[in-house]
C-alpha positions in Angstrom: 103.6 -48.9 -152.6 101.4 -46.2 -152.4 98.8 -48.2 -153.4 99.7 -50.8 -151.1 99.5 -48.0 -148.2 96.2 -46.8 -149.6 94.9 -50.4 -149.6 95.6 -50.5 -146.0 93.9 -47.6 -145.1 91.0 -48.2 -146.8 91.0 -51.8 -145.2 91.5 -50.2 -141.4 88.3 -47.7 -142.5 86.5 -50.4 -143.3 87.1 -52.1 -140.1 86.3 -49.1 -138.2 83.0 -48.7 -140.0 82.0 -52.2 -139.4 83.3 -51.9 -135.9 81.0 -48.6 -135.5 78.0 -50.4 -137.2 78.4 -53.2 -135.0 78.4 -51.0 -131.8 75.5 -49.0 -133.5 73.5 -52.2 -134.1 74.1 -53.4 -130.4 72.7 -50.2 -129.1 69.5 -50.5 -126.9 68.3 -47.1 -129.0 67.0 -46.8 -132.4 69.7 -44.7 -134.0 69.0 -43.5 -137.7 70.7 -40.9 -140.0 68.2 -38.9 -142.3 68.3 -36.2 -144.6 66.9 -33.0 -143.9 63.8 -34.0 -145.9 63.7 -37.0 -143.7 64.3 -39.7 -145.6 66.3 -42.8 -143.5 69.6 -43.2 -145.0 71.0 -45.5 -142.2 69.1 -47.1 -139.2 70.3 -49.8 -136.7 69.1 -53.2 -135.7 67.0 -51.9 -132.8 64.5 -50.7 -135.6 63.9 -54.2 -136.2 64.0 -55.1 -132.6 61.6 -52.4 -131.2 59.5 -51.7 -134.1 59.6 -55.1 -136.1 60.9 -53.4 -139.3 63.6 -55.0 -141.5 66.3 -52.3 -142.2 65.8 -52.4 -146.2 61.9 -51.9 -145.2 62.8 -48.5 -143.8 65.6 -47.5 -146.1 64.7 -44.2 -148.5 61.9 -44.2 -146.7 60.7 -41.2 -144.5 61.3 -41.1 -141.1 58.0 -39.1 -140.5 56.1 -41.8 -141.7 56.8 -43.7 -138.8 55.3 -40.8 -136.5 51.7 -40.9 -135.6 49.9 -38.7 -138.1 48.5 -35.9 -135.7 52.4 -35.4 -134.8 54.1 -35.2 -138.3 54.1 -31.6 -139.0 54.5 -30.6 -135.2 57.9 -32.7 -134.7 59.1 -32.1 -138.2 58.5 -28.2 -137.4 60.3 -28.8 -134.0 63.4 -30.4 -135.3 64.2 -27.7 -137.7 63.4 -24.9 -135.3 66.0 -26.3 -132.7 68.7 -27.4 -135.3 68.5 -24.3 -136.6 69.0 -22.5 -133.2 71.6 -25.2 -131.7 72.2 -27.8 -134.2 70.9 -30.4 -131.7 67.5 -30.8 -129.9 65.0 -33.1 -128.2 61.3 -34.3 -128.7 58.8 -37.0 -127.6 56.5 -38.8 -130.3 54.4 -41.8 -131.0 56.3 -44.2 -133.2 54.3 -46.7 -135.7 55.4 -50.4 -135.3 54.9 -52.9 -137.9 51.9 -54.5 -136.1 50.1 -51.1 -136.5 50.4 -50.0 -133.1 52.6 -47.0 -131.6 54.8 -46.8 -129.1 56.0 -43.8 -127.1 59.4 -42.6 -128.1 62.0 -40.2 -126.8 63.9 -38.5 -129.8 67.6 -36.8 -129.3 69.1 -35.3 -132.5 71.8 -33.7 -134.2 72.9 -32.1 -137.1 75.7 -33.7 -139.2 77.4 -30.9 -141.8 78.6 -32.6 -144.9 77.5 -36.0 -143.0 77.0 -37.8 -146.3 78.4 -36.8 -149.9 79.1 -33.6 -148.4 75.4 -32.9 -147.3 74.3 -31.7 -143.9 72.4 -34.9 -142.5 70.6 -35.7 -139.2 71.4 -38.2 -136.2 68.5 -39.1 -134.6 69.0 -41.5 -131.6 65.3 -42.7 -130.4 64.8 -44.4 -126.9 61.5 -46.6 -126.5 59.7 -45.1 -123.4 56.7 -47.1 -124.3 56.7 -49.3 -120.9 57.1 -46.3 -118.7 55.0 -43.5 -120.5 52.2 -45.8 -120.6 52.6 -47.3 -117.3 52.7 -43.6 -115.8 49.4 -42.7 -118.1 47.7 -45.6 -117.0 48.4 -45.1 -113.5 47.8 -41.7 -113.9 44.2 -42.4 -115.3 43.4 -45.2 -112.8 44.4 -43.0 -109.8 42.2 -40.2 -111.1 39.1 -42.5 -111.8 39.8 -44.2 -108.6 39.6 -40.7 -106.9 36.3 -39.7 -109.1 34.3 -42.7 -107.2 34.3 -40.6 -104.2 33.6 -37.0 -105.9 31.2 -38.6 -108.2 27.5 -37.7 -107.5 26.0 -39.7 -110.2 26.9 -41.9 -113.2 26.8 -39.3 -115.7 29.4 -37.1 -113.7 32.1 -40.4 -113.4 31.4 -41.1 -117.5 32.0 -37.1 -118.0 35.6 -38.0 -116.1 36.2 -41.5 -118.1 35.8 -39.5 -121.2 38.4 -36.7 -120.0 41.1 -39.2 -118.8 40.6 -41.3 -121.6 41.3 -38.4 -124.1 44.9 -37.9 -122.2 46.1 -40.9 -123.7 44.2 -41.5 -126.7 41.8 -40.0 -129.3 38.3 -40.6 -127.7 35.0 -39.2 -130.1 33.0 -42.2 -130.0 32.4 -44.2 -126.7 29.6 -45.7 -125.1 29.2 -47.5 -121.7 26.4 -50.1 -121.7 24.8 -52.4 -118.9 23.1 -55.6 -119.6 19.4 -55.9 -119.0 19.2 -59.7 -118.2 15.3 -59.8 -118.3 15.1 -58.1 -122.0 18.3 -59.2 -123.4 19.4 -55.7 -124.1 22.4 -53.3 -123.5 21.1 -50.5 -121.9 23.3 -47.7 -122.8 24.4 -45.5 -119.6 26.8 -42.9 -121.4 27.5 -42.2 -124.8 29.5 -39.8 -127.1 29.3 -40.6 -130.6 30.0 -38.6 -133.8 26.9 -40.2 -135.9 24.7 -41.9 -133.6 22.7 -41.6 -130.5 21.0 -44.9 -128.9 19.4 -45.9 -125.7 19.9 -49.7 -125.9 20.3 -52.4 -128.6 20.1 -56.4 -128.6 22.8 -58.1 -127.1 22.6 -61.4 -129.2 23.9 -60.4 -132.7 25.9 -57.0 -131.7 29.5 -56.5 -131.9 29.3 -55.8 -128.2 28.0 -58.9 -127.5 30.3 -60.8 -129.5 32.8 -59.6 -127.5 31.1 -60.1 -124.1 30.9 -63.9 -125.2 34.5 -64.1 -125.6 34.5 -62.8 -121.9 37.6 -60.5 -122.5 38.6 -57.3 -124.1 39.0 -57.0 -127.9 40.0 -54.9 -130.8 38.6 -55.3 -134.3 39.4 -53.3 -137.0 36.8 -52.7 -140.5 38.1 -55.7 -142.1 37.5 -58.2 -139.0 34.3 -56.2 -138.3 33.1 -57.0 -142.3 34.7 -60.5 -141.8 32.5 -61.4 -139.2 29.1 -60.2 -140.5 29.8 -62.3 -143.6 30.4 -65.4 -141.4 27.0 -64.5 -139.5 28.6 -64.1 -135.9 27.4 -60.2 -136.0 25.2 -57.9 -137.6 26.0 -54.6 -138.9 24.5 -51.6 -136.7 25.1 -48.4 -138.0 28.1 -46.8 -139.5 31.0 -49.5 -139.3 34.1 -48.3 -137.6 37.6 -48.4 -138.7 38.7 -49.4 -135.2 36.6 -50.9 -132.3 37.9 -51.6 -129.0 36.0 -53.1 -126.3 36.2 -54.7 -123.0 33.9 -56.4 -120.3 32.4 -54.6 -117.4 32.9 -57.7 -114.3 31.6 -57.5 -111.1 33.5 -60.3 -109.6 32.8 -63.2 -112.0 29.8 -61.7 -113.5 29.6 -59.7 -116.6 27.3 -56.9 -116.2 28.3 -54.7 -119.1 30.7 -53.3 -121.8 32.7 -50.0 -122.5 33.4 -49.4 -126.2 35.4 -46.9 -127.9 35.3 -46.7 -131.7 36.9 -44.5 -134.4 35.1 -43.9 -137.8 38.1 -42.6 -139.5 41.2 -43.8 -138.7 42.3 -47.5 -138.2 45.0 -46.1 -136.5 43.9 -44.6 -133.7 43.7 -47.3 -131.6 46.3 -50.1 -131.2 46.6 -53.5 -129.0 48.5 -52.0 -126.4 45.4 -49.9 -125.9 43.5 -53.2 -124.9 45.5 -52.8 -121.2 44.0 -49.3 -120.9 40.5 -50.0 -121.8 40.6 -53.2 -119.5 41.7 -50.9 -116.6 38.8 -48.4 -117.3 36.3 -51.4 -117.1 37.7 -52.6 -113.9 37.3 -48.9 -112.3 33.8 -48.8 -113.7 33.2 -51.9 -112.1 34.7 -50.6 -108.9 32.5 -47.8 -109.0 29.2 -49.8 -109.7 29.9 -51.8 -106.6 30.9 -49.0 -104.4 27.9 -47.2 -105.3 25.7 -50.3 -105.2 27.3 -50.6 -101.7 26.7 -46.9 -100.8 22.8 -47.0 -101.9 22.4 -50.1 -100.1 23.9 -48.7 -96.9 22.2 -45.4 -97.6 18.9 -47.0 -97.5 19.8 -49.4 -94.6 20.6 -46.0 -92.5 17.4 -44.6 -93.7 15.7 -48.0 -92.9 17.3 -47.7 -89.3 16.6 -43.6 -89.1 12.7 -44.4 -89.8 12.4 -47.6 -88.3 9.2 -48.3 -85.8 12.0 -50.1 -84.0 14.5 -48.6 -81.5 17.9 -49.2 -82.6 21.0 -49.1 -80.3 24.5 -49.5 -81.6 27.1 -49.8 -78.6 30.9 -50.9 -79.1 32.2 -53.6 -78.0 32.8 -52.9 -73.9 28.9 -51.6 -74.0 28.8 -47.8 -74.4 26.3 -46.7 -76.8 27.7 -45.0 -79.8 24.4 -44.7 -81.6 20.8 -44.6 -81.2 17.6 -43.8 -83.7 15.3 -41.4 -83.6 12.7 -44.1 -82.3 14.9 -44.7 -79.3 14.5 -40.8 -78.1 10.9 -41.1 -78.7 10.5 -44.0 -77.0 12.8 -43.4 -73.8 12.5 -39.7 -73.7 16.5 -39.4 -73.8 17.9 -37.2 -76.2 20.3 -38.8 -78.4 23.3 -36.7 -77.0 22.0 -37.8 -73.4 22.9 -41.4 -74.2 25.7 -41.3 -76.4 28.7 -42.6 -74.5 26.8 -44.2 -71.6 26.0 -47.9 -71.2 22.4 -49.2 -71.9 21.9 -49.7 -68.0 20.6 -46.1 -67.9 17.3 -48.2 -68.8 17.3 -50.7 -66.2 14.1 -50.8 -64.5 15.5 -52.7 -61.6 12.8 -55.9 -62.9 15.1 -58.5 -64.0 17.8 -60.6 -61.9 21.6 -60.1 -62.4 21.7 -63.8 -63.6 19.2 -62.6 -66.6 21.7 -59.9 -67.8 24.9 -62.2 -67.2 23.4 -64.8 -69.4 22.5 -62.0 -72.4 26.0 -60.6 -71.9 27.5 -64.2 -72.0 25.6 -65.0 -75.4 26.5 -61.8 -76.9 30.2 -61.5 -76.1 30.5 -65.0 -77.4 29.3 -64.4 -80.9 25.3 -65.6 -80.2 22.4 -63.8 -80.8 19.9 -62.9 -77.5 16.6 -62.4 -78.1 14.0 -61.9 -75.1 11.6 -59.3 -73.5 12.8 -56.6 -71.0 11.1 -54.4 -68.8 12.8 -50.9 -68.9 12.5 -47.6 -67.5 11.9 -44.2 -69.4 13.7 -40.8 -68.6 10.4 -39.9 -66.9 10.5 -43.1 -64.4 7.8 -44.8 -66.5 8.2 -48.4 -67.3 7.7 -50.2 -70.8 8.0 -53.8 -72.1 10.6 -54.2 -75.2 10.9 -57.1 -77.6 14.8 -57.2 -77.4 17.0 -58.9 -80.3 20.8 -58.3 -79.7 23.5 -59.3 -82.0 27.4 -58.9 -82.5 29.0 -57.1 -85.4 32.6 -58.3 -86.4 35.3 -57.1 -88.5 37.4 -58.8 -91.2 39.2 -60.6 -88.6 36.1 -62.0 -86.8 36.6 -59.6 -84.0 33.1 -58.2 -82.4 33.9 -54.6 -82.6 30.0 -53.4 -82.1 26.5 -54.9 -80.5 23.4 -53.7 -82.2 20.2 -54.3 -80.4 16.8 -54.0 -82.1 13.9 -53.8 -79.6 10.2 -53.1 -80.2 7.8 -51.5 -77.8 5.6 -54.4 -76.7 4.2 -52.6 -73.9 0.2 -52.2 -75.1 0.9 -55.8 -76.3 1.8 -57.0 -73.0 -1.2 -54.9 -71.6 -3.6 -56.4 -74.3 -2.3 -60.0 -73.4 -2.6 -59.5 -69.7 -6.1 -58.2 -70.4 -7.3 -60.7 -72.4 -5.7 -63.6 -69.6 -7.6 -61.6 -67.2 -10.8 -61.2 -69.1 -10.4 -65.0 -69.9 -9.8 -65.7 -65.9 -13.1 -63.5 -65.5 -15.0 -65.2 -68.0 -13.8 -68.8 -66.1 -14.9 -67.3 -63.1 -18.0 -65.8 -64.3 -18.8 -69.2 -66.0 -18.3 -70.8 -62.6 -20.3 -68.3 -60.8 -22.9 -68.9 -63.2 -23.3 -72.6 -62.4 -23.2 -71.8 -58.8 -25.7 -69.3 -59.2 -28.0 -71.7 -61.3 -27.6 -74.0 -58.5 -28.3 -71.8 -56.2 -31.3 -70.5 -57.4 -32.6 -73.8 -57.9 -32.1 -74.1 -54.4 -33.5 -70.8 -53.5 -36.7 -71.7 -55.8 -36.9 -75.3 -54.7 -36.5 -75.4 -51.3 -39.3 -72.9 -50.4 -41.6 -74.5 -53.2 -41.0 -77.8 -51.7 -41.7 -76.3 -48.0 -44.8 -74.7 -49.4 -46.2 -77.7 -51.3 -45.5 -79.8 -48.3 -47.4 -77.8 -45.6 -50.0 -77.6 -48.0 -50.7 -80.9 -48.2 -50.5 -81.0 -44.5 -53.1 -78.5 -44.1 -55.4 -80.6 -46.4 -55.1 -83.3 -43.5 -58.4 -82.9 -41.4 -56.6 -84.3 -38.3 -54.3 -80.9 -38.1 -54.9 -79.0 -35.2 -55.6 -75.2 -35.3 -51.8 -74.2 -33.6 -50.4 -76.5 -36.6 -52.5 -74.8 -39.1 -51.1 -71.5 -37.8 -47.7 -72.6 -37.7 -47.8 -74.3 -41.1 -49.5 -71.1 -43.1 -46.7 -69.0 -41.4 -43.9 -71.3 -42.9 -45.6 -71.2 -46.3 -45.7 -67.5 -45.8 -42.2 -67.3 -45.1 -41.2 -69.3 -48.1 -43.1 -67.8 -50.1 -41.7 -64.5 -49.3 -38.3 -65.9 -49.7 -39.1 -67.2 -53.0 -40.7 -64.0 -54.1 -37.5 -62.1 -53.0 -35.3 -64.4 -55.2 -37.4 -63.5 -58.0 -37.0 -59.6 -57.3 -33.9 -59.9 -57.1 -33.6 -61.6 -60.6 -35.6 -59.0 -61.8 -34.1 -56.0 -60.4 -30.4 -57.5 -61.5 -31.7 -58.1 -64.9 -33.2 -54.6 -65.5 -30.0 -52.9 -64.2 -27.8 -54.6 -66.8 -30.5 -54.0 -69.3 -29.9 -50.3 -68.5 -33.8 -49.8 -68.0 -34.0 -48.9 -64.3 -34.6 -45.2 -63.8 -34.6 -43.1 -61.0 -37.6 -41.5 -59.1 -36.3 -38.2 -57.3 -38.2 -37.1 -54.2 -37.8 -36.0 -50.6 -36.0 -38.9 -48.5 -36.2 -38.8 -44.5 -33.3 -40.3 -43.5 -34.0 -40.6 -40.0 -37.6 -42.2 -40.6 -36.3 -44.6 -43.7 -33.6 -46.0 -40.9 -36.4 -46.2 -38.5 -38.2 -48.3 -40.6 -35.5 -50.4 -41.6 -34.4 -51.4 -38.0 -38.3 -52.0 -37.0 -38.8 -54.2 -40.2 -35.7 -56.6 -39.2 -35.7 -56.3 -35.5 -37.7 -59.3 -35.3 -35.4 -61.7 -37.8 -32.2 -60.1 -35.8 -33.4 -61.1 -32.6 -34.6 -64.6 -33.7 -30.8 -65.1 -34.3 -29.9 -63.4 -30.8 -28.5 -60.4 -32.1 -29.1 -56.7 -32.0 -29.8 -54.0 -34.6 -28.9 -50.2 -34.0 -29.3 -47.1 -35.6 -26.6 -44.5 -35.7 -27.7 -41.2 -36.9 -26.5 -37.4 -36.2 -28.6 -34.8 -34.1 -31.7 -36.9 -33.3 -33.8 -33.6 -32.6 -33.5 -32.6 -36.4 -35.4 -34.1 -39.5 -32.8 -35.1 -42.1 -34.3 -34.8 -45.5 -32.7 -35.3 -48.4 -33.7 -35.7 -52.2 -33.2 -38.7 -53.6 -34.9 -42.1 -54.9 -36.4 -43.5 -51.4 -37.4 -46.9 -52.6 -33.5 -47.7 -53.9 -31.9 -46.0 -51.1 -34.0 -48.3 -48.9 -33.1 -51.5 -51.3 -29.5 -50.6 -50.5 -30.0 -50.7 -47.1 -32.0 -53.8 -47.5 -29.5 -56.0 -48.7 -26.6 -55.0 -46.7 -28.6 -55.9 -43.5 -30.0 -59.2 -45.3 -26.2 -59.9 -45.7 -25.1 -59.0 -42.2 -28.3 -61.1 -40.7 -27.2 -63.9 -42.9 -23.3 -64.2 -42.0 -23.7 -63.1 -38.4 -24.7 -65.8 -35.8 -23.9 -63.2 -32.6 -23.4 -59.7 -32.0 -24.8 -56.7 -33.3 -25.9 -54.7 -36.6 -26.0 -51.1 -36.7 -27.0 -49.0 -39.7 -26.7 -45.4 -39.9 -25.5 -42.3 -42.0 -23.6 -39.0 -41.9 -24.5 -35.8 -43.8 -21.8 -34.3 -45.5 -21.7 -31.2 -47.7 -23.7 -32.5 -50.9 -23.8 -36.1 -50.4 -25.0 -38.5 -47.5 -22.6 -40.7 -46.2 -24.3 -44.2 -45.2 -23.0 -47.4 -43.8 -24.1 -50.8 -42.3 -21.7 -52.4 -39.7 -21.9 -55.8 -38.3 -19.8 -58.3 -35.9 -20.1 -61.4 -38.5 -17.7 -63.7 -40.2 -15.9 -60.8 -42.1 -14.6 -60.9 -45.6 -11.1 -62.1 -46.6 -9.0 -59.7 -48.6 -8.7 -61.9 -51.9 -12.8 -61.9 -51.9 -13.2 -58.5 -51.1 -12.3 -57.1 -54.8 -14.8 -59.4 -56.4 -17.6 -59.3 -53.8 -19.9 -56.9 -55.7 -19.8 -58.7 -58.7 -22.6 -61.1 -60.0 -23.1 -64.3 -58.5 -20.2 -64.2 -56.0 -20.5 -65.0 -52.3 -19.0 -65.2 -49.4 -19.9 -68.6 -48.4 -20.3 -70.8 -51.2 -21.8 -73.6 -48.9 -25.6 -73.9 -49.5 -26.2 -73.7 -45.7 -26.5 -69.9 -46.4 -29.5 -68.5 -48.4 -29.0 -66.3 -51.5 -28.4 -66.1 -55.1 -25.4 -64.0 -54.5 -26.6 -61.0 -56.5 -27.5 -59.0 -53.3 -24.4 -57.0 -53.9 -24.5 -56.5 -57.5 -27.8 -54.9 -56.9 -26.3 -52.6 -54.3 -23.8 -51.6 -57.0 -25.8 -51.0 -59.8 -28.2 -48.6 -57.6 -25.3 -46.7 -56.3 -23.7 -46.3 -59.9 -27.2 -45.0 -61.4 -27.1 -42.5 -58.6 -23.6 -41.8 -59.3 -22.7 -43.0 -55.2 -19.8 -44.8 -54.5 -19.2 -48.0 -51.9 -16.4 -49.3 -50.2 -15.6 -52.4 -47.9 -13.6 -52.3 -44.5 -13.5 -56.2 -43.1 -11.8 -58.3 -41.0 -12.2 -61.8 -41.1 -13.5 -63.2 -37.5 -14.3 -59.5 -36.6 -17.1 -58.2 -39.0 -17.7 -55.9 -42.0 -18.7 -52.2 -42.3 -20.0 -51.3 -45.9 -19.6 -47.6 -46.6 -21.7 -45.9 -49.4 -22.4 -42.3 -50.6 -25.5 -41.0 -51.9 -25.2 -37.7 -53.7 -28.1 -35.3 -53.2 -29.1 -32.0 -55.3 -30.6 -30.1 -52.2 -31.1 -30.9 -48.5 -33.5 -30.0 -45.9 -33.0 -30.0 -42.2 -35.4 -28.9 -39.7 
């Protein structure tokens, strides 16, 4: 009976043991019983599920061998210290998987006195925290690298941050980042930390990095993998062969621009396949850094280009209020930057353009189009200027207009140049027309008196011509000769003036006597037309003697009187002067046909005549000679004229000394 009872007790104990084993094997945590030396006495099924080892592979092996080599001594010492003081404790470490990489685990352990065969053992419950721990670490690394994009002034700064952050999750003694040089087919090293080597660039073609890049995804290679790839001719050994090599492409969009590589020359267990995720994240952050810095550089260049632009740049908000102007805008308009911020560009409005033009401008840009045109604006000081303007809208990501940018080039000088060219062209065309008219007039002015002379000479040879007829013919021949001589003299004089070979002959000029002479010389011709010529001089009891060129003063009066006779049919002609402080103010006044406003500005130009018809004698250069002589004497001439009423030419003759007796 006793034996039966003992057997029943053994069966109950066995059932309880099996029940306990079932409970242990179904636990989510890894549970092991180890002796004080760390030898595994028992482990549950979770070791296989989490680490990949079968139970019999672990029994009688050291629990500490599952720990990362760098943690074994520390964890063993920590366990014993805590058990001595409290008989229980907790720790965190990396646990080796059968595939060769490590997982993060949190351990809770308790001492079991007399646990197996009367000997003390330790129960260790280990929870797999890999996902949470790595997720936390990866997020921290990613966050710190993302923040460093803003804080780093250079790639070197960012590289140092990468090394520092990676060292929080793995041992990083050998790392490099290289970017692809498409033209030279090289990988150029931008940052490098290495125990054995230092290189600046290497060929992409046969390198292990290039092999990984051609695969277009991150990879881990162990020593044996590298040797096998070399033997297959896929890569060439360069420098020291790594025990473990971990690399990832750096991609900007879909384009591979470089690579990040971490190596360990001493331990193949330094990295695992789980680390591929981390290096991919770092590679992505490097790509972000490069894109952001490239955008910042482009933005900086654009900013410099706008600031230093020779064109003025103006940016407004969507309602048209000015938000930004560059220095050229201030230089051109005279407005300081702080004076225009918040204002509307209409402060530049010159009042030249119509409301319709501005309505069209606003309608074009507010509907998303670009407006181009020329605008006449007004500076702060009231001065007008012309601009070649291009105004375009700026859209946000949603396609909404948020700003308008105007780029404006000062074309004031260009407009003036174009205007001058048009004016010069018109003057040239007018000059050609006048030259043609001049040649026709010259032909008329020479041929007409010449024909007259030749005709009357032939009549003089007629023996039947009477004495009275001969005297009449000789008078006509003389008049025609004088007319032709006057024309030739005018041509010679204007040619000398234009050639700059006319000089002044300064002497004493009796103004009163000169005008009496002028009036006397032209009196017969004037009276022949039924007109009268008068003099208008101050204080007839005094002589008015000035210093000047008498011949040219006489020529000026003569040409003006000739014109007065030519363009008058009745009335009077008055010649006169007034003595001012240092100049004589002279004038010739007539009651002739007058000169219209449109011709008054051009009347002193060569070949210009008030009446273009051939019925009026003259080549149209008399007033040009007058103007040329006055310019030579530093005098001025002006004209007051009303068509149908008459004309008054007023000219000044400066003199260095005067004598009044």
